[in-house]
VOPAGU-2260 file (C-alpha; in pm, 1 decimal, decimal comma):
REM VOPAGU-2260
SITE   aa  ch    i         X         Y         Z
SITE  MET   A    0       1,8       6,3      15,0
SITE  THR   A    1     148,3     330,5    -115,3
SITE  SER   A    2     -64,3     571,8      56,9
SITE  LEU   A    3    -320,2     632,1     344,6
SITE  ALA   A    4    -587,4     658,2      97,4
SITE  ASP   A    5    -489,7     325,3     -62,6
SITE  LYS   A    6    -496,4     160,2     289,1
SITE  ALA   A    7    -845,3     344,2     354,4
SITE  ALA   A    8   -1000,6     202,1      32,7
SITE  LEU   A    9    -879,7    -136,4     127,4
SITE  PHE   A   10   -1031,0    -116,4     455,9
SITE  LYS   A   11   -1363,3       3,7     331,9
SITE  ASN   A   12   -1357,9    -299,8      83,2
SITE  LEU   A   13   -1292,1    -554,7     379,5
SITE  HIS   A   14   -1667,5    -469,6     485,8
SITE  ARG   A   15   -1865,5    -745,2     328,1
SITE  PRO   A   16   -2203,3    -859,4     444,5
SITE  GLY   A   17   -2207,5   -1235,4     501,7
SITE  ASP   A   18   -1833,7   -1221,9     496,0
SITE  PRO   A   19   -1748,9   -1023,5     813,9
SITE  VAL   A   20   -1414,5    -863,1     866,6
SITE  ILE   A   21   -1330,2    -934,2    1225,5
SITE  LEU   A   22   -1157,7    -619,7    1381,0
SITE  PRO   A   23    -998,7    -704,7    1724,5
SITE  THR   A   24   -1021,7    -421,1    1972,1
SITE  VAL   A   25    -670,9    -301,2    2098,5
SITE  TRP   A   26    -555,1     -46,3    2315,7
SITE  ASP   A   27    -177,0      12,7    2276,6
SITE  ALA   A   28      84,4     -94,5    2039,9
SITE  TRP   A   29     174,4    -422,7    2215,8
SITE  SER   A   30    -178,5    -556,3    2181,3
SITE  ALA   A   31    -193,0    -410,4    1815,7
SITE  ASP   A   32     115,2    -606,3    1733,3
SITE  LEU   A   33     -56,4    -931,2    1876,6
SITE  VAL   A   34    -350,5    -875,9    1620,0
SITE  ARG   A   35    -104,5    -818,5    1358,5
SITE  GLN   A   36     110,4   -1142,5    1430,8
SITE  ALA   A   37    -235,2   -1336,7    1452,0
SITE  GLY   A   38    -288,4   -1264,8    1088,3
SITE  PHE   A   39    -579,6   -1016,6    1090,6
SITE  ALA   A   40    -646,4    -782,2     795,7
SITE  GLY   A   41    -710,4    -489,0    1031,1
SITE  LEU   A   42    -804,8    -362,8    1379,6
SITE  THR   A   43    -990,5    -101,8    1576,7
SITE  ILE   A   44    -889,6      77,3    1901,5
SITE  GLY   A   45   -1156,3      82,1    2152,8
SITE  SER   A   46   -1216,8     384,8    2377,1
SITE  HIS   A   47   -1298,4     184,3    2701,1
SITE  PRO   A   48    -979,5     -29,7    2677,4
SITE  LEU   A   49    -751,3     257,9    2556,8
SITE  ALA   A   50    -864,5     470,1    2851,9
SITE  ALA   A   51    -839,4     186,6    3109,6
SITE  SER   A   52    -473,9     130,3    2975,4
SITE  VAL   A   53    -371,0     489,5    3085,0
SITE  GLY   A   54    -569,7     490,4    3403,6
SITE  SER   A   55    -853,6     729,6    3266,8
SITE  THR   A   56   -1233,9     657,4    3203,4
SITE  ASP   A   57   -1431,1     568,9    2918,5
SITE  ARG   A   58   -1717,6     839,7    2819,9
SITE  GLU   A   59   -1455,3    1086,6    2717,7
SITE  GLY   A   60   -1236,6    1083,2    3017,9
SITE  MET   A   61    -948,2    1139,6    2787,2
SITE  ALA   A   62    -908,0    1440,1    2554,9
SITE  LEU   A   63    -903,8    1424,4    2181,8
SITE  GLY   A   64    -537,7    1491,9    2167,0
SITE  GLN   A   65    -461,4    1233,9    2408,5
SITE  VAL   A   66    -650,9     971,9    2217,9
SITE  LEU   A   67    -462,5    1066,7    1885,2
SITE  ALA   A   68    -123,9    1055,8    2066,1
SITE  ARG   A   69    -180,6     685,7    2134,9
SITE  VAL   A   70    -323,8     619,1    1786,6
SITE  ARG   A   71      -5,9     742,2    1643,7
SITE  GLU   A   72     177,9     499,3    1865,8
SITE  ILE   A   73     -45,1     209,2    1730,7
SITE  THR   A   74       0,8     303,0    1354,9
SITE  ALA   A   75     352,1     339,8    1398,6
SITE  ALA   A   76     374,5     -35,7    1552,6
SITE  VAL   A   77     148,7    -204,0    1268,0
SITE  ASP   A   78     121,0    -182,2     894,1
SITE  ILE   A   79    -243,6    -291,7     885,3
SITE  PRO   A   80    -546,7     -76,9     858,8
SITE  VAL   A   81    -639,0      88,2    1200,8
SITE  SER   A   82    -961,0     250,4    1290,5
SITE  VAL   A   83   -1051,9     417,5    1628,3
SITE  ASP   A   84   -1349,5     477,1    1836,9
SITE  LEU   A   85   -1375,7     857,1    1890,9
SITE  GLU   A   86   -1681,6     827,6    2117,8
SITE  SER   A   87   -1907,1    1134,2    2053,2
SITE  GLY   A   88   -1631,7    1351,1    1904,4
SITE  TYR   A   89   -1488,5    1497,1    2217,4
SITE  GLY   A   90   -1657,5    1823,6    2154,5
SITE  ALA   A   91   -1431,1    1893,2    1841,8
SITE  ASP   A   92   -1571,9    1999,4    1508,1
SITE  ALA   A   93   -1572,0    1791,3    1197,4
SITE  ALA   A   94   -1244,9    1935,9    1050,5
SITE  LYS   A   95   -1054,8    1901,7    1377,3
SITE  ILE   A   96   -1173,0    1542,6    1399,0
SITE  VAL   A   97   -1094,4    1438,3    1040,3
SITE  ASP   A   98    -747,6    1631,4    1043,5
SITE  GLY   A   99    -646,2    1464,2    1363,1
SITE  VAL   A  100    -746,1    1116,8    1251,1
SITE  LEU   A  101    -541,2    1139,6     912,9
SITE  GLU   A  102    -228,5    1290,5    1114,0
SITE  ALA   A  103    -266,9     981,6    1344,9
SITE  GLY   A  104    -243,4     756,7    1053,1
SITE  ALA   A  105    -588,9     586,1    1094,3
SITE  VAL   A  106    -806,6     502,4     815,3
SITE  GLY   A  107   -1146,0     512,6     987,0
SITE  PHE   A  108   -1338,9     611,7    1310,7
SITE  ASN   A  109   -1657,4     548,1    1513,7
SITE  ILE   A  110   -1878,2     845,8    1632,7
SITE  GLU   A  111   -2173,6     758,1    1873,2
SITE  ASP   A  112   -2480,1     928,7    1947,5
SITE  THR   A  113   -2431,2     982,6    2322,1
SITE  VAL   A  114   -2289,0    1313,3    2412,1
SITE  HIS   A  115   -2092,4    1287,8    2724,2
SITE  ALA   A  116   -2002,0    1648,8    2740,7
SITE  GLU   A  117   -2361,8    1716,7    2782,4
SITE  ALA   A  118   -2470,7    1478,4    3084,6
SITE  GLY   A  119   -2468,9    1180,0    2865,9
SITE  ARG   A  120   -2767,5    1282,6    2652,0
SITE  LEU   A  121   -2858,8    1109,8    2330,6
SITE  ARG   A  122   -2853,7    1325,0    2027,1
SITE  GLU   A  123   -3188,3    1329,4    1830,0
SITE  PRO   A  124   -3162,3    1129,1    1512,5
SITE  GLN   A  125   -3148,0    1418,1    1263,0
SITE  GLU   A  126   -2915,1    1581,3    1503,9
SITE  HIS   A  127   -2672,8    1286,7    1461,5
SITE  ALA   A  128   -2728,0    1276,9    1109,0
SITE  ASP   A  129   -2639,2    1615,3    1064,2
SITE  PHE   A  130   -2296,8    1570,4    1266,3
SITE  ILE   A  131   -2226,0    1259,6    1034,8
SITE  ALA   A  132   -2294,2    1477,2     729,6
SITE  GLY   A  133   -2056,4    1728,6     846,6
SITE  LEU   A  134   -1780,7    1459,1     902,8
SITE  ARG   A  135   -1851,9    1329,5     561,2
SITE  SER   A  136   -1802,3    1653,6     399,3
SITE  ALA   A  137   -1473,9    1686,7     589,4
SITE  ILE   A  138   -1365,2    1343,8     481,3
SITE  ASP   A  139   -1448,2    1415,8     126,9
SITE  ALA   A  140   -1227,0    1742,6     125,2
SITE  SER   A  141    -940,4    1551,9     273,5
SITE  GLY   A  142    -916,5    1331,9     -27,2
SITE  VAL   A  143    -863,5    1026,0     196,9
SITE  PRO   A  144   -1167,9     793,5     190,3
SITE  LEU   A  145   -1166,7     751,4     567,4
SITE  VAL   A  146   -1433,3     478,9     668,2
SITE  LEU   A  147   -1704,8     664,8     904,4
SITE  ASN   A  148   -1862,8     422,8    1121,9
SITE  ALA   A  149   -2175,9     555,9    1264,3
SITE  ARG   A  150   -2278,9     412,6    1620,2
SITE  THR   A  151   -2615,9     428,5    1787,9
SITE  ASP   A  152   -2627,2     356,3    2161,3
SITE  LEU   A  153   -2973,2     284,3    2170,1
SITE  PHE   A  154   -2929,9    -102,6    2266,1
SITE  LEU   A  155   -2617,3     -25,0    2499,9
SITE  ARG   A  156   -2845,6     208,6    2691,2
SITE  GLN   A  157   -3154,0      24,4    2658,7
SITE  ASP   A  158   -3331,1     325,4    2561,9
SITE  GLY   A  159   -3701,9     353,4    2547,8
SITE  GLU   A  160   -3933,4      77,0    2514,3
SITE  ALA   A  161   -3779,7    -267,6    2402,7
SITE  ALA   A  162   -4078,1    -322,3    2181,3
SITE  ASP   A  163   -3995,0     -61,0    1920,9
SITE  ARG   A  164   -3614,7     -23,8    1990,3
SITE  VAL   A  165   -3510,7    -198,6    1672,7
SITE  ASP   A  166   -3751,5      19,0    1451,2
SITE  ARG   A  167   -3614,8     308,7    1620,8
SITE  ALA   A  168   -3243,8     194,0    1555,2
SITE  VAL   A  169   -3344,8     128,6    1214,4
SITE  ALA   A  170   -3475,5     471,1    1150,2
SITE  ARG   A  171   -3181,6     635,4    1328,6
SITE  LEU   A  172   -2928,7     451,2    1126,0
SITE  ARG   A  173   -3078,1     499,7     807,1
SITE  LEU   A  174   -3047,4     875,9     839,7
SITE  ALA   A  175   -2686,9     845,3     921,4
SITE  ALA   A  176   -2659,5     620,8     621,1
SITE  ALA   A  177   -2828,8     890,8     413,4
SITE  ALA   A  178   -2590,4    1153,2     564,1
SITE  GLY   A  179   -2275,6     983,2     465,0
SITE  ALA   A  180   -2178,4     714,1     684,7
SITE  ASP   A  181   -1994,1     388,7     545,6
SITE  VAL   A  182   -2090,8     143,1     815,4
SITE  LEU   A  183   -2355,0     130,0    1080,6
SITE  TYR   A  184   -2301,1      25,9    1439,6
SITE  PRO   A  185   -2566,0     -74,9    1659,1
SITE  ILE   A  186   -2389,0    -143,4    1958,3
SITE  GLY   A  187   -2500,5    -367,3    2231,8
SITE  ARG   A  188   -2543,1    -744,0    2308,9
SITE  LEU   A  189   -2817,2    -825,1    2057,1
SITE  GLU   A  190   -3061,4   -1111,7    1990,7
SITE  GLU   A  191   -3011,5   -1281,2    1668,6
SITE  ALA   A  192   -3354,8   -1183,3    1546,6
SITE  ALA   A  193   -3252,5    -815,2    1614,3
SITE  VAL   A  194   -2919,9    -848,2    1432,8
SITE  ARG   A  195   -3119,7    -997,5    1126,9
SITE  ARG   A  196   -3371,8    -722,7    1091,5
SITE  LEU   A  197   -3074,1    -473,2    1126,2
SITE  THR   A  198   -2861,8    -636,9     854,1
SITE  THR   A  199   -3178,9    -687,5     627,3
SITE  GLU   A  200   -3343,7    -358,6     672,8
SITE  LEU   A  201   -3024,9    -128,5     701,4
SITE  PRO   A  202   -2864,7     -12,8     341,5
SITE  LEU   A  203   -2514,3     -30,5     446,5
SITE  PRO   A  204   -2262,5    -285,8     621,9
SITE  VAL   A  205   -2341,7    -349,1     983,9
SITE  ASN   A  206   -2098,7    -350,9    1255,9
SITE  ILE   A  207   -2163,5    -612,8    1539,4
SITE  VAL   A  208   -1986,3    -648,5    1887,4
SITE  SER   A  209   -1902,2    -991,4    2005,0
SITE  MET   A  210   -1747,3   -1177,9    2277,9
SITE  PRO   A  211   -1391,6   -1281,6    2160,2
SITE  GLU   A  212   -1379,3   -1613,8    2365,5
SITE  ASN   A  213   -1705,0   -1755,8    2248,8
SITE  GLY   A  214   -1835,5   -1542,6    1950,5
SITE  ASP   A  215   -1930,7   -1745,0    1636,9
SITE  ARG   A  216   -1803,4   -1592,7    1302,9
SITE  ALA   A  217   -1989,3   -1833,6    1096,1
SITE  ARG   A  218   -2304,5   -1761,4    1248,2
SITE  LEU   A  219   -2264,5   -1394,6    1227,7
SITE  ALA   A  220   -2193,9   -1435,2     862,8
SITE  GLU   A  221   -2510,4   -1617,8     822,2
SITE  LEU   A  222   -2692,4   -1322,1     988,4
SITE  GLY   A  223   -2531,1   -1075,6     737,2
SITE  VAL   A  224   -2290,7    -900,3     936,0
SITE  ALA   A  225   -2022,6    -728,9     778,0
SITE  ARG   A  226   -1796,6    -633,4    1050,3
SITE  VAL   A  227   -1714,7    -774,8    1416,3
SITE  SER   A  228   -1517,0    -587,9    1688,3
SITE  PHE   A  229   -1483,2    -692,6    2050,7
SITE  GLY   A  230   -1535,9    -368,2    2250,5
SITE  PRO   A  231   -1382,5    -393,1    2605,9
SITE  PHE   A  232   -1420,7    -778,4    2594,6
SITE  LEU   A  233   -1085,2    -893,8    2455,5
SITE  GLN   A  234    -915,0    -654,6    2731,0
SITE  ASN   A  235   -1158,5    -814,3    2984,3
SITE  HIS   A  236   -1083,2   -1166,8    2865,5
SITE  LEU   A  237    -700,6   -1132,4    2905,0
SITE  ALA   A  238    -734,3    -954,9    3228,4
SITE  THR   A  239    -913,2   -1235,2    3394,6
SITE  THR   A  240    -659,1   -1485,9    3247,3
SITE  ALA   A  241    -369,4   -1288,7    3379,3
SITE  LEU   A  242    -524,5   -1274,1    3719,9
SITE  GLY   A  243    -544,0   -1661,3    3722,4
SITE  VAL   A  244    -179,8   -1681,1    3650,7
SITE  LEU   A  245     -78,1   -1420,3    3903,4
SITE  ARG   A  246    -323,1   -1569,6    4189,9
SITE  ARG   A  247     -98,2   -1873,7    4143,9
SITE  TRP   A  248     171,5   -1671,6    4289,9
């Protein structure tokens, strides 16, 4: 790959419904290099494990500049495509976010609809879509086709009534798709019926979070998923394993 633009284009092409790309979620150069050694085509940096690795907290306990400094360390350590969870944007405008991602050497990023700086309120559907549209404009102006992953926290927050939660997620994510997202991310532990509806009714590749120790790639492929990440669960699993080793002593 001769340029960041080439790497971004390759990364986007990895998102194939029914043949999901597995992007293990990492937090530092060490964990990123483990993923590279294992032969994965790309990886994602999670906000929760990244914050934990520096003694900070998720939900924008770190500043954008601190996050991007760690992203630079990771992209310098591996040559595979790297995407990063940027929470709800750390209060930065679209141009600053896109410029920062490019300077850090990543080829994609997540943006969620929970606004942590405003008491954790959920953006209105069109408000979130408008933010996505601004990011898409900044990406297009940059000339590098960064992969924009629009996330909704409806399931994670268990927002509103369960009976119509999938309907509301579909409506919200369709607006994000129309605004210029490349991938749609309904984060949360979802029942298979909900995953099937989301992959069927949404117009773009869908990202699902899975448990690294017992998730089933083949089943997620059957459900039409295009991208799988691990959230904080890989770090949690390694922590449990390490504690078992340490407690022997």
